[in-house]
VMD Tcl script that draws the C-alpha trace (Angstrom):
set ca {
  {0.00 0.01 0.00}
  {1.43 3.36 -1.08}
  {0.95 6.34 1.21}
  {1.05 9.71 -0.52}
  {2.97 12.56 1.08}
  {0.54 14.88 2.87}
  {2.74 17.91 3.55}
  {6.21 19.10 4.41}
  {8.42 17.54 7.04}
  {9.62 19.48 10.08}
  {13.16 19.59 8.63}
  {11.94 21.07 5.36}
  {9.98 23.78 7.24}
  {12.98 24.57 9.46}
  {15.21 24.99 6.42}
  {12.73 27.40 4.86}
  {12.55 29.45 8.08}
  {16.34 29.54 8.29}
  {16.66 30.78 4.68}
  {14.10 33.53 5.33}
  {16.00 34.52 8.50}
  {19.27 34.79 6.59}
  {17.65 36.90 3.87}
  {16.12 39.23 6.43}
  {19.46 39.63 8.23}
  {21.05 40.78 5.01}
  {18.16 42.95 3.79}
  {17.49 45.02 6.92}
  {20.87 46.79 7.09}
  {20.75 47.45 3.32}
  {17.29 48.97 3.75}
  {18.45 51.16 6.62}
  {21.29 52.47 4.50}
  {18.88 53.19 1.69}
  {16.63 55.16 4.10}
  {19.63 57.17 5.34}
  {20.69 58.09 1.82}
  {17.10 59.05 0.91}
  {16.81 61.35 3.95}
  {20.06 63.16 3.09}
  {18.86 63.66 -0.48}
  {15.48 64.97 0.75}
  {17.23 67.43 3.07}
  {19.46 68.65 0.24}
  {16.42 69.22 -1.96}
  {14.72 71.23 0.74}
  {17.57 73.67 1.31}
  {18.54 73.94 -2.35}
  {15.21 75.58 -3.02}
  {16.29 78.63 -1.02}
  {19.41 79.51 -3.09}
  {17.64 81.73 -5.67}
  {15.83 83.82 -3.09}
  {19.08 84.00 -1.10}
  {20.84 85.53 -4.12}
  {18.10 88.04 -4.64}
  {18.17 89.17 -1.00}
  {21.96 89.37 -1.04}
  {21.98 91.46 -4.24}
  {19.46 93.82 -2.72}
  {21.43 94.04 0.59}
  {18.47 92.75 2.56}
  {18.55 90.62 5.72}
  {18.75 86.88 5.03}
  {16.46 84.73 7.18}
  {14.91 81.36 6.63}
  {11.49 82.86 6.09}
  {12.83 85.55 3.73}
  {14.32 82.92 1.40}
  {11.01 81.08 1.32}
  {11.81 78.11 3.53}
  {10.25 76.79 6.70}
  {12.41 76.72 9.79}
  {11.32 73.15 10.58}
  {10.19 70.47 8.14}
  {9.74 66.74 8.26}
  {13.38 66.31 7.22}
  {15.27 69.35 8.52}
  {15.69 72.13 10.97}
  {16.83 74.93 8.60}
  {18.98 77.96 9.46}
  {20.38 80.70 7.22}
  {23.07 83.29 7.62}
  {24.79 85.81 5.28}
  {26.84 83.08 3.64}
  {25.16 79.70 4.37}
  {21.96 77.71 4.31}
  {22.10 74.78 6.73}
  {19.79 71.78 7.15}
  {20.20 69.75 10.34}
  {18.56 66.37 9.70}
  {15.68 65.29 11.93}
  {13.49 62.15 12.02}
  {16.23 60.31 10.20}
  {17.86 56.89 10.63}
  {20.51 56.78 13.30}
  {23.38 56.85 10.78}
  {22.52 60.45 9.72}
  {20.25 61.85 12.42}
  {21.55 65.21 13.58}
  {24.06 65.51 10.68}
  {24.08 68.74 8.67}
  {23.97 69.65 5.03}
  {25.47 73.13 4.30}
  {25.25 75.23 1.20}
  {28.00 77.91 1.41}
  {28.19 80.92 -0.90}
  {31.63 82.25 -1.74}
  {31.52 86.03 -1.10}
  {33.86 86.96 -3.93}
  {32.96 84.56 -6.73}
  {29.28 83.99 -5.84}
  {29.74 80.24 -6.35}
  {27.90 77.81 -4.16}
  {29.47 74.72 -2.57}
  {27.79 71.96 -0.66}
  {29.15 69.85 2.14}
  {27.84 67.45 4.74}
  {29.27 65.94 7.88}
  {27.43 62.64 7.15}
  {29.41 59.61 6.06}
  {30.33 59.74 2.34}
  {28.48 56.52 1.55}
  {25.14 58.22 2.36}
  {25.88 61.62 0.81}
  {24.58 62.65 -2.63}
  {27.24 63.05 -5.28}
  {26.68 66.79 -5.48}
  {27.31 67.19 -1.74}
  {30.32 65.13 -0.62}
  {30.45 63.75 2.86}
  {33.28 62.92 5.24}
}
mol new
graphics top color blue
foreach p $ca { graphics top sphere $p radius 0.5 }
foreach p [lrange $ca 0 end-1] q [lrange $ca 1 end] { graphics top cylinder $p $q radius 0.2 }
display resetview
């Protein structure tokens, strides 16, 4: 009398659970890195929007504030500050790798050229804004 197999054995199920565990252990750190990079890019996009208004205020010798350059002081990604030469985003609500790090647009007083820098690790930084 032949008995047909009715399901999976315990060993087969344990192997499947082990494989899923290994895949999850590899995927979670990669996903966290992806989130950190996305948060830095979002912060850069938010502060970059203020450069045009910054130039206009500077050319008209007006006071430069966050509100004057059309940005909000606090967003979902940044706490933004502005001075006579810089626009700075301090990251908030971010993964631990980049939380509290800053993105800074600095305007050269003589040439008028903008440069970007961040104190976040280089592997998370956008190519236009090198990290450390």
